[in-house]
C-alpha positions in Angstrom: 14.4 11.5 6.4 11.5 10.0 4.6 10.8 6.3 4.3 8.0 4.2 2.8 5.8 2.4 5.2 3.9 -0.6 3.9 1.1 -2.1 6.0 -0.7 -5.2 5.0 -3.0 -5.5 7.9 -5.4 -4.1 5.3 -5.3 -5.0 1.6 -2.7 -2.4 0.8 -1.7 0.9 2.2 1.4 2.9 1.3 2.3 6.2 2.8 5.3 8.4 3.4 6.6 9.4 6.9 9.1 11.7 8.2 10.7 12.8 11.5 8.0 13.5 14.1 7.7 14.2 17.7 6.1 11.7 20.1 3.9 14.4 21.7 0.1 14.1 21.7 -2.1 17.0 20.6 -5.0 18.2 22.7 -7.9 15.8 22.1 -11.6 15.6 23.0 -11.5 11.8 23.6 -8.3 10.5 25.3 -6.0 7.9 24.0 -4.2 5.6 26.5 -1.3 3.2 26.5 1.3 4.7 24.1 3.6 1.7 24.3 6.8 2.5 22.4 9.4 0.3 20.8 12.6 1.3 19.0 14.0 -1.0 16.3 17.7 -0.5 16.3 20.2 -2.4 14.2 20.2 -1.3 10.5 23.4 0.2 9.3 21.8 2.4 6.6 18.4 4.0 5.9 15.2 2.0 6.5 13.3 2.0 3.3 10.2 -0.2 3.9 8.4 -2.2 6.5 5.5 -4.5 7.0 3.4 -5.9 9.9 2.2 -9.5 9.9 -1.6 -9.9 10.0 -1.4 -11.9 13.2 0.4 -8.9 14.7 3.4 -11.0 15.9 6.2 -9.7 13.6 7.5 -6.6 12.0 9.8 -6.9 9.0 12.0 -3.9 7.9 14.1 -3.5 4.8 17.0 -1.1 4.4 19.7 0.2 2.2 22.2 -1.9 4.1 21.2 -5.0 2.1 19.3 -6.6 5.0 15.8 -7.5 6.0 15.3 -7.7 9.8 12.5 -9.5 11.6 11.4 -8.1 14.9 9.0 -8.9 17.7 6.1 -6.4 17.5 5.6 -6.3 21.2 9.1 -6.1 22.6 11.1 -4.9 19.6 13.6 -7.7 20.0 15.4 -8.8 16.9 14.6 -12.3 15.7 16.6 -12.7 12.5 18.6 -10.7 10.0 18.5 -11.8 6.4 21.4 -10.7 4.2 21.1 -9.9 0.5 23.4 -8.6 -2.2 21.6 -5.3 -2.9 19.3 -2.8 -1.2 15.9 -3.8 -0.1 13.1 -2.0 -2.1 10.0 -3.6 -0.6 8.8 -6.1 2.0 5.3 -7.4 2.5 3.6 -10.0 4.8 1.0 -12.3 3.4 -2.5 -11.0 4.5 -4.0 -14.5 4.8 -4.1 -15.5 8.5 -3.4 -19.1 7.5 -0.2 -17.9 5.8 0.7 -15.1 8.2 4.2 -16.4 8.6 5.1 -15.8 4.9 6.6 -12.5 3.7 7.9 -11.3 0.4 11.0 -9.3 -0.3 12.2 -7.4 -3.3 15.8 -6.2 -3.9 17.2 -3.5 -6.0 18.8 -6.0 -8.4 15.5 -7.5 -9.2 15.1 -10.6 -7.0 11.7 -11.3 -5.4 11.8 -13.9 -2.7 9.3 -15.6 -0.3 10.4 -16.4 3.3 9.0 -18.2 6.3 9.3 -15.9 9.4 9.1 -18.9 11.8 11.7 -21.2 10.3 13.7 -18.3 8.7 14.0 -20.4 5.5 13.6 -19.3 1.9 10.5 -20.7 0.2 11.0 -19.6 -3.4 12.3 -16.7 -5.5 12.1 -15.2 -8.9 14.5 -13.1 -10.9 12.5 -10.3 -12.6 15.4 -9.3 -14.8 15.4 -12.0 -17.5 18.3 -10.4 -19.4 20.6 -11.4 -16.6 21.3 -15.1 -16.0 22.3 -15.8 -12.4 22.9 -19.0 -10.5 21.4 -19.7 -7.1 22.1 -22.2 -4.4 18.5 -23.3 -3.8 16.3 -26.3 -4.4 13.8 -24.0 -6.1 15.0 -22.7 -9.5 14.2 -19.1 -10.6 11.1 -18.8 -12.7 11.7 -18.0 -16.4 9.6 -15.0 -17.5 11.4 -14.1 -20.7 8.4 -14.9 -22.8 6.1 -12.8 -20.7 8.4 -9.8 -20.6 9.4 -9.9 -24.3 6.4 -7.7 -25.3 7.2 -5.0 -22.7 9.0 -2.0 -23.9 10.3 1.1 -22.1 10.2 4.4 -23.9 13.6 5.7 -23.1 16.6 6.9 -25.1 18.8 4.9 -22.7 19.6 1.3 -23.2 16.5 -0.8 -22.4 16.6 -2.0 -18.8 14.0 -3.3 -16.5 12.5 -0.8 -14.1 13.3 -1.0 -10.3 10.8 -2.7 -8.1 8.6 -0.2 -6.3 5.8 -2.3 -4.6 4.9 -5.8 -3.6 1.1 -6.3 -3.5 -0.6 -9.4 -2.1 -4.1 -10.3 -3.1 -6.5 -10.4 -0.1 -6.5 -14.3 -0.1 -2.7 -14.3 -0.1 -2.7 -16.5 -3.2 -1.7 -13.8 -5.8 1.3 -11.4 -5.8 1.7 -8.4 -7.9 5.2 -7.0 -8.4 5.1 -3.4 -9.5 8.1 -1.9 -11.2 8.9 1.8 -11.9 9.6 5.0 -10.0 6.6 6.5 -8.3 7.1 9.9 -10.0 7.5 8.6 -13.6 4.9 7.5 -16.2 6.5 4.1 -16.9 5.2 1.2 -14.7 5.2 -2.5 -15.3 3.4 -5.1 -13.3 4.2 -8.8 -13.0 1.4 -11.0 -11.7 2.2 -14.3 -9.9 0.1 -17.1 -8.4 1.4 -18.5 -5.1 0.7 -22.2 -5.2 2.5 -25.2 -3.7 5.2 -23.0 -2.2 6.1 -21.6 -5.6 5.4 -18.5 -7.7 3.8 -19.2 -11.0 3.9 -16.3 -13.5 0.4 -15.2 -14.8 1.0 -12.0 -16.8 3.3 -9.1 -17.5 1.4 -5.8 -17.9 2.2 -2.3 -19.2 0.8 0.5 -17.0 1.6 4.2 -16.6 0.4 4.7 -13.0 1.4 3.3 -9.7 -2.1 2.2 -8.6 -3.4 -1.3 -8.7 -5.8 -3.6 -6.8 -7.0 -7.2 -6.6 -10.7 -8.1 -6.2 -11.8 -9.8 -3.0 -11.6 -13.3 -4.5 -8.5 -12.5 -6.6 -10.5 -13.2 -9.8 -9.8 -9.7 -11.1 -6.8 -7.4 -11.1 -7.2 -3.7 -12.0 -4.5 -1.1 -12.7 -4.6 2.6 -13.6 -3.3 3.7 -17.0 -3.0 7.1 -18.7 -2.2 7.9 -22.3 -2.2 11.7 -21.8 -3.9 14.5 -19.9 -7.3 13.8 -21.4 -7.1 10.0 -21.8 -7.3 7.9 -18.7 -8.1 4.2 -18.5 -8.5 1.5 -15.8 -7.4 -1.9 -17.3 -9.1 -5.0 -15.8 -7.4 -8.4 -16.1 -9.2 -11.7 -15.4 -6.8 -13.7 -13.3 -8.2 -17.0 -14.7 -7.3 -15.9 -18.3 -3.5 -15.7 -18.5 -2.0 -13.3 -20.9 -0.6 -9.8 -21.2 -3.7 -8.0 -22.6 -6.5 -6.5 -20.6 -9.8 -8.4 -20.7 -11.7 -5.1 -20.7 -11.0 -1.4 -20.2 -12.8 1.4 -18.4 -12.3 4.8 -20.1 -12.3 8.0 -18.1 -12.0 11.7 -18.9 -8.7 12.9 -17.6 -5.9 11.1 -15.7 -7.0 8.0 -13.8 -5.2 8.3 -10.4 -6.5 5.4 -8.4 -8.4 2.1 -8.6 -9.6 0.0 -5.6 -11.9 -3.0 -5.4 -14.7 -3.3 -2.9 -13.6 -5.8 -0.2 -16.9 -7.8 -0.5 -17.8 -7.9 -4.2 -16.6 -7.0 -7.7 -17.4 -3.3 -7.5 -14.5 -1.1 -8.5 -13.9 2.5 -7.5 -12.0 4.6 -10.0 -10.9 8.2 -9.3 -9.8 10.5 -12.0 -9.2 14.2 -12.5 -11.9 14.4 -15.1 -14.7 12.4 -13.7 -14.1 12.5 -9.9 -15.0 9.2 -8.2 -17.0 6.6 -10.1 -18.1 3.1 -9.0 -18.3 0.3 -11.5 -19.9 -3.1 -11.1 -17.9 -5.7 -13.0 -20.7 -8.2 -12.6 -22.6 -6.2 -15.2 -21.7 -7.0 -18.8 -21.6 -3.4 -20.0 -19.6 -2.4 -16.8 -21.0 1.1 -16.7 -20.7 3.3 -13.7 -23.7 3.2 -11.4 -22.5 5.9 -9.1 -20.7 9.2 -9.9 -19.3 11.3 -7.0 -17.9 14.8 -7.6 -15.2 15.3 -5.1 -13.4 18.2 -6.7 -10.0 18.3 -8.2 -7.7 18.6 -5.2 -8.5 15.4 -3.4 -7.3 12.7 -5.8 -3.8 13.7 -6.7 -2.1 11.2 -4.3 -4.7 9.5 -2.1 -6.6 6.3 -2.7 -10.3 6.2 -1.7 -11.0 3.7 1.1 -13.8 1.2 1.2 -15.4 0.4 4.6 -14.8 -3.3 5.7 -18.4 -4.2 4.9 -18.2 -2.6 1.5 -21.2 -0.4 2.0 -19.4 2.9 2.3 -16.5 4.6 0.6 -14.3 7.5 2.0 -12.2 9.9 0.0 -10.6 13.3 0.3 -12.7 16.1 -1.2 -11.8 19.7 -2.0 -12.6 22.1 0.7 -10.9 25.4 -0.2 -9.6 26.0 -3.7 -7.4 28.9 -2.5 -5.7 27.1 0.3 -6.0 23.6 -1.2 -7.2 22.1 2.1 -9.0 18.8 2.0 -11.9 17.3 3.9 -12.8 13.6 4.2 -16.2 12.7 2.8 -18.0 9.4 3.2 -20.7 8.1 0.8 -23.0 5.2 0.7 -23.7 3.3 -2.6 -26.8 5.4 -3.2 -24.6 8.5 -3.5 -25.7 10.0 -0.2 -23.0 11.8 1.8 -23.1 10.1 5.2 -20.3 12.2 6.9 -17.9 15.0 6.2 -14.9 15.4 8.4 -13.7 19.0 8.0 -10.5 20.9 8.5 -8.1 18.1 7.8 -5.0 19.6 6.2 -3.4 20.8 3.0 -2.8 17.3 1.9 -4.0 13.8 2.9 -1.6 11.0 2.2 -3.6 8.0 3.3 -7.0 6.7 4.6 -7.8 3.5 6.4 -10.9 2.3 8.2 -10.7 0.3 11.4 -11.6 -3.4 11.0 -15.0 -2.8 12.8 -15.8 0.1 10.5 -16.2 2.6 13.2 -13.1 4.8 12.9 -11.2 6.3 10.0 -7.5 7.1 10.3 -5.9 9.6 8.0 -2.3 10.6 7.5 -1.8 14.2 6.5 0.9 16.9 6.3 1.5 18.8 9.5 2.3 22.4 10.1 5.9 21.7 9.3 7.1 20.3 6.0 8.9 17.3 7.6 6.1 16.3 9.9 3.0 14.2 9.5 -0.2 13.9 11.6 -2.5 11.0 12.1 -6.2 12.0 12.7 -8.7 9.5 14.0 -12.3 10.2 13.2 -15.3 8.4 14.8 -17.9 7.7 12.0 -20.7 7.0 14.5 -20.4 10.4 16.3 -18.8 12.1 13.3 -16.3 13.7 15.6 -12.5 13.9 15.8 -11.2 11.4 18.4 -7.5 12.3 18.4 -4.6 13.7 16.5 -1.1 12.2 16.9 2.2 13.3 15.5 3.6 10.5 13.2 2.3 8.4 10.3 -0.4 5.8 10.4 0.9 2.2 10.1 -1.9 -0.2 11.1 -5.0 -0.8 13.1 -5.1 -3.6 15.6 -7.5 -6.5 14.9 -9.8 -5.4 17.8 -10.1 -1.8 16.3 -9.1 -0.4 19.7 -5.4 0.1 19.1 -3.5 1.9 16.4 0.2 1.8 15.6 2.0 5.0 14.6 5.5 5.4 13.1 7.1 8.2 15.0 10.6 8.6 13.6 13.3 7.2 11.3 16.6 8.3 12.8 20.3 8.2 12.0 22.1 7.4 15.2 25.5 8.9 14.4 27.2 7.9 17.7 26.1 4.2 17.2 26.6 4.2 13.4 23.1 2.7 13.1 19.6 3.6 12.0 16.5 3.1 14.2 12.7 3.2 13.7 10.4 4.2 16.6 6.9 2.8 16.7 4.2 3.6 19.2 0.9 1.8 19.8 -2.1 3.7 21.3 -5.3 2.4 22.8 -8.5 4.3 21.9 -10.8 5.0 24.9 -14.5 5.0 24.5 -15.0 7.2 27.5 
């Protein structure tokens, strides 16, 4: 059974996991530890999860209308929050000074912020303005009718708001993007909020056709992918200081724009498209022309975002290795366009890439030999060698870059009438 794993130890990482065995593959450099915890208690499928940036808490959301808060070390349940519909997304604030705050999104269109230490609601917003609903809270829902009035959905059905698919915090934890729309459709809406004085203030409501968006390091800019057709792709850039629904400027690409991601240090933006490969733009320049074009082939950008190194000097992305078998390698470039490393023989498809916080390792989640299994590969950028392969799906690096947490399985315990999620944390040995 597949679930969506959301990890906000980094800016944003979303990947899909499935049933996996907890066995380790043969490796050249050993991993140690392997501490496992099993989160048991949900009564229906687990759909999303998030780790707090201080590594204390895990939040899981499920189709049983609950969000559960767990101890990351012991797996003990701290608190269960009850809602009136399924949980679509949950995301901890990435700011270490606001590490206790997490956001939730329900299937009926309610976004809420919660304090993981006091277990109290901070604020909430109803993203379905056509429905008036009363709440027992000191903080009233925000009115976003005016912002949403210009948004239309091209459908023969009665106009309805799209389901919430992602919650995306800015790196400072002061902005929140609410993404609406199914991942496999071309209709996506994004609502932008500022989180100030324990309240969500609406900034803009945006029309986009792709489920890929990103905040700049200082949350001044917000970029999202957009496509008007096979040969017409765009990356829309919005200045967060200027409120409104229109893009401040647009980057045009040949072919479908698949992913956009800001550099963690500056206002450089990576844009991957089927027509132009991977291009880097500097928003500090008035003409905003690309200063670096990287040809990665056509296979590597169908579903995987490129990944900037923590210091912003390198960028990693899948690249086509074999057009017949559709296998993918991982290439790493510097900002001069030089290929600094190429990790070969990855798999038929890479689902996610993440650098370790110290910039030494790259973790990739890819498809395994069996359709329902996923494999995490850890690569050493300094030695350019494979460190280990683990069955499961990548979840998060530890702050010391020496540990990595893997999601092993999402199981239906028929005897206990409950669902469980197994996580395992490994230590990487330098021996």
